Every structure is written in structure tokens, then in C-alpha cells.
N, C-alpha and C positions, 0 to 999 in steps of 0.2 A: 573286426577291423583291428589289424594289429596295431597301427598308431592312427592318430586323428588330428594331427597339427602340431605346432610348435609349442612346446611346454616352457622352455626358458632359454636363454642365451647367457653364457658366462664369459666374461672378458678380464684382462689384466690391464689396470690403469695405476696411475700414479697417486698423487696426494689425495687422501680420502675426503678431506674438507672441500677441496676443488671438485671432487666427484659429486659430493652431495650437493654443493651449491649449484652445480649444472643440472643434474638430473632431477633434483626436488625443485630448485628455486627457479631454474629456467623453463625446463620440460614440463614441470609440474607434476611428475610422477610421484607416487606415495612411497615412502620408505616403509616397506610392510615387514621387514624383518632385518634386526641388526644383531648379527651373530659374528663368529670367527671362523676362519679356516681351521677346519678340524685337524688338520696336519700341521698348522703353523698358527697356533692360538694368539700370537701377539700381532697377527693380521687380520682385520676385518674380513667378513664375507657379508657384503650388503645387498639387499634384495629390493628393487623398485618394481612397482607395478601400478595397477589400478586400484580402486578404492577397497576392494575386498581381496586383493591379491589373488586374482584368479589365474590358473594356468593359461598360457597364451598372452600374458600381459607382463611377465616377469623377466626384467634384465637384472643380472646379478654380477657383482664385482669383486675381485681380489685387488685391492689397493695396495701397491707396492711403494714404499716411501724410500727417500733417499735417493742413491745414483743407482737405480735399478735398471736392469738391462732393457734397452729399447728393441721392440720387435719390429718385423718386416712383414708387411702384406705380401702374399704370393700365392703361388699354386699349393694346393693340398691344405687350403684353409677356407673357413667362413669368413668372408672379408667384409660383409656390409650386413648391418642389421636395419631394417626398414619398419618403421611404425605407421599404423594406419590413423589418419585423422579425416574428418569430414572434408569432402572435396571442395567446398566453399570456403575452407579455413586456411588455404595454403598462403594467401595473401597475408593474413594475420601473423601466420608463423615466420614468414620471410622478414616481415618488419620486426617481430619480436626478437628472433635471433640476431639480426643485423644490430638492433639497439644494444644487445649485450656483446657485441664486438665479434660475433660469429661470422666467418666468410660462408656465404650460401651460393651454391650454383643451382641454376634453374629459375623457374620450373622448366622441365623439359618432359617429353611424353614417352612412357614405356607401357607397352600392351594396353593402350587406351586411357592411361591414367596419368596424371600430373605428378611429377616427383621433384622434390627438393634434396640436395645433396650437400652434406656439410659433415664437419668432424667435432668431436668433443674436446675438451681442454687437454686430452692426453693422445690426440690424434686416432681416436677410434672412428671409423667411418660409419655415418648413419645417414639414413634418409627419413623423410616424411612423404607419404604417399596419399593423395586425396582420394579416398576410396568410395565407390559409388553405392556400396551396399552393406556397410558395416553397422550392425544394429546393437553392438555392444556399447555400454555406457562408459564414458572416458573418464579419465582421472582429473577431476576439477581442482584448481588451486587458485590463490590470488591472482586476478587478472586473467585467468583462463576459465572461460565458462563452458558449458556442455557443448555448445555450438562449434567450439575450437578444440575441445580436449583430445588428447591421444588416447585411442580406444584400446590399444594393445599393439601386439605385432601385425604387421602387413604380411611381410615375407623375410626370408633371408636369401644371401647369395653365397654360393660356394665356387670357387675358382679351381678348375681342374685341368690337369694335362691331359687326361682321358675321360672325357664326359660320359663315355657309353659305359664304362666299368662302374662309375658312381651311379649312373641311371639304373643300371641292372640291379644293384643291391636295393635301391629305394623302390622300385616298381615290384620286384619279385618277393621281397621279404618285409617291406616296411608299408606295403599298400599304397604308395603314391602312383598316380596316373599322369602321363604328360599331356598337357592341354595346350601348349602354344610354343611357338619358337620365333624369335627375332635375330637374325644374323646369328652370332655364336652363343646367344642366350637361350636356354630350354627351360621352360617353366613346367613344374609339376605341382600337384595339388594333392592333399590326403583328405580323408574323411567327406564331409559335406561340401568342401571347397569354400572359397571366399577368404577374406583377410584373416590371417592367423593360420592358415593351412598351406601356405605357398612356399616354394622353394624354387629358386632360380639357379640352374647349373650352367656356368660359363665355361665354355672350352677354350682353353688357352695353352696350346701344347708347348709353346716355346718359353712361357713365363717361368722364371726361376721359382724353386720352392720357397715358401715363406719361412719365417723363423718366430718362435714365441718369445713374448716379452710385452713390455707396456705399449699400450695401443693396438694389442692383437686379440682377437676372440680366442679364447681357450676351447670351447666346445659349444655345441648346440644340442639340446634335448627334445626329443619328441615325445607326444603325449601318449600314455598308456592308460586304458580306463581303469584298471585294477591289478592287484597282484597276480591273480591267476593268468590274466591276459599277458602280463610281463614275463612270467615263468615259461608260458607256452612260446612265446616269442624267442626267449633266450635259447630254448631247445633248438628252434629252427634255425637260428643264427649259428649255433655251434655245429649243428649237422651241416650247414653250407660251408664250413671251413673257416669262420671267422673267429678270432681269438676274443672272447667275450668275458668280461669280469664277472664274478659271483654278484649276486644281488647285494646292494649296499644300503644301509639305513641312513637317510640324510635327515632324519627327524620329521620333515615336512613333505617327503615323498621318498619312495624306494627307487633305486637307480641301478642300471647296468650300463656298462661302457664298452665301447669297441671302435676301432678305426675302420672306416670304409676304404675300399681299394686306392683312394686317391691320396689318403692320409688323413682327412678331416675326422676329429674325434667326435664321435656320435655318443650321445647318452639316449636313454629311453627311461623316462621317469612317470611314475604313477600320479595320477591326479589326486587321490586321497594320501595322506589325511588332510593336507592342507596347512596353511599358516595359523590357522586358530587353534591348533592343537595345543598350544602352550601360552596363549594370550588371547584375550577377546578380540573381536573385530574393531572395536573402537580404541583398542590399545595397540594395535599392530605397530611395530617398529619404534615404540617410545623407549623401551629399556633393552639392555644387552642380554640376549638369550644364550645360554650355554648348555651343551650336552651335559648330561648327568656326570660323565666320567671328569669334566673340568670345572664342576662347581667347586671343589675344594681349593682351586687356583683362582676364584673369581677376583679377590682383591688385587692380586699381583697382575692378572691380566687387564683389569680395568685401569690400574695406574700407568700401564704402557701404552694404552690405546687412546688416540687423540680425540679431542671433542669433535662433534659434527655440527657445529653450528654453522659451517660455510664460511667462517672467518679465517684468515690466515692461509 
């Protein structure tokens, strides 16, 4: 199996305190890694997920402060990140989100499941989907019990001017299979199927191309079992004519990157070594972790990064 589900989603957002307050304080996701953008070390790279930081639950962010450029959702982008919750919990989540001042649309039905649609504080489009068969243990927090907790990703949505070209790469090279269709939405799954393996490709031939900036997804990463599997897949992608990056060491996984025909940036990330490689499971996300080559600049970097109390 070349890929077996969603590994993580990375987006660009605004103020990091607001980001932390929403994803940790409102959605109840655990901050499993607090590090920096390796190419811009005065900017956080924040990872949220389930209690253990499992692949398939990880939402990551580059928070741009100040007057950062606003992005525009459009074609050639991954536009919507959908989380899985117990199907009996949608009423709880609608009330909780509205109590925190979030405008919620729905519930409405898609492929037989109920969906809530809303945006985070920086206009990133999110969904909660009541899943019928998600056995994963969710991320509990104050006021959020296991019967309501977000279990991880349900699916992601790609908007494409040419859905067929994207589908060809996904099915022929990434081991996705088409399983359903509703109007202009085509559903694919990988691996064993179920929440965390689903991709919806929406065909919108006349929609303008999106632009990168705050409130937009930067890339989506698919899961690769290990390094040999990733290296073999890279060779196949290159042979197919795609412009694939070298393997990059991201400390917690190894990554390759390429753009699919519609323009969405795809990453393939290995499941190992995981987020416990540099701190224990109990300590995940509590201290700033830096790669070895930035340790000599720790005092300067820590002095420029804001606190993540959620205040301000």
C-alpha cells in the first residue's frame, strides 16, 4: 500500500495565541509539538492532535503575525479540513461552538453522514462530521468527554478545475479508490477506508485559482508506512513525470513534496519516528523543541516568540 490515509494538514493562520485558544481551548485538541518553522525560526510551527499525537489526527499551523497577507480559497487548493466526532455529539458541538461566538452552518447531510460547517478565527474552513464507525480514541479536554471528543480527521476536500487529472494521480500512484459521488463531489478512500482515509475531490471548472496566505491550507500530507515505502513511491512519482522533492527530515517524520496536476501541494510523510522522539508522551507540547542546528539560537528565538496562554 503506497499510502494509507491522511497524515497531517498544514495551514497558514494569524495570531498564534488566538490559534492556540481555539484549537486547544475550544476544539480540545492537544498541543503535541511546539516548534518553529525551520525556514523562518521566529515563527511557530504548532502541531495539534489526539492525546498521543497519532498520524491522522495532526493539524499543524504556521501562525503569521502582524499585517500578514490574506489568502483566498479557490481551485487548486485543499479548502476544507473535516474532523470526525461521534455521530451523537453534533448537537453538543453546535452548542459549544455557538457559545464561543462561532457561526455554525448545519447540520446537513453528505454521503449519509451529518455535517457541521464553520470557520476558525482566521477564516480557515472546518467541518465536524458525525462518523458512524470511528473507533479511534478522541482528544478529551475540560468540558469535552470521550463521547464528544474529536477522534482525528474524517476527510479533506480538494477543489479542482479538472477533477479527472487529480483523480488519476490519486488512484494510479497513491492507491486511492473511488467509492462514491454526489453531484460534483467525488469521494475517494485509501487503505482500509473509514474516517481518516477519505478525500473528496470537487469539480469546479470555472472557479478561479486560490491564493496562498492567512486562512488557507498550505498542504495536505498522506501517510507512508516507513522510509523504504516512501523511497519506492518517490521513484514511481518521478517516473510518472512529477516534480518530487528529495526526502526531507522533519524530525518527527520524513517527507517528500510534489504538486498534483491541479496545483494542490501534496506531501507524503512517514508514520515513524513520531512525536515522542524528543520528549515523553506525557510532556508532549509543553516546551519549545528546536532542531539541533537552531539550539545555539534558543535564547534569541524564545525571546521573540509570543506566549501561548491563549490570552491577547
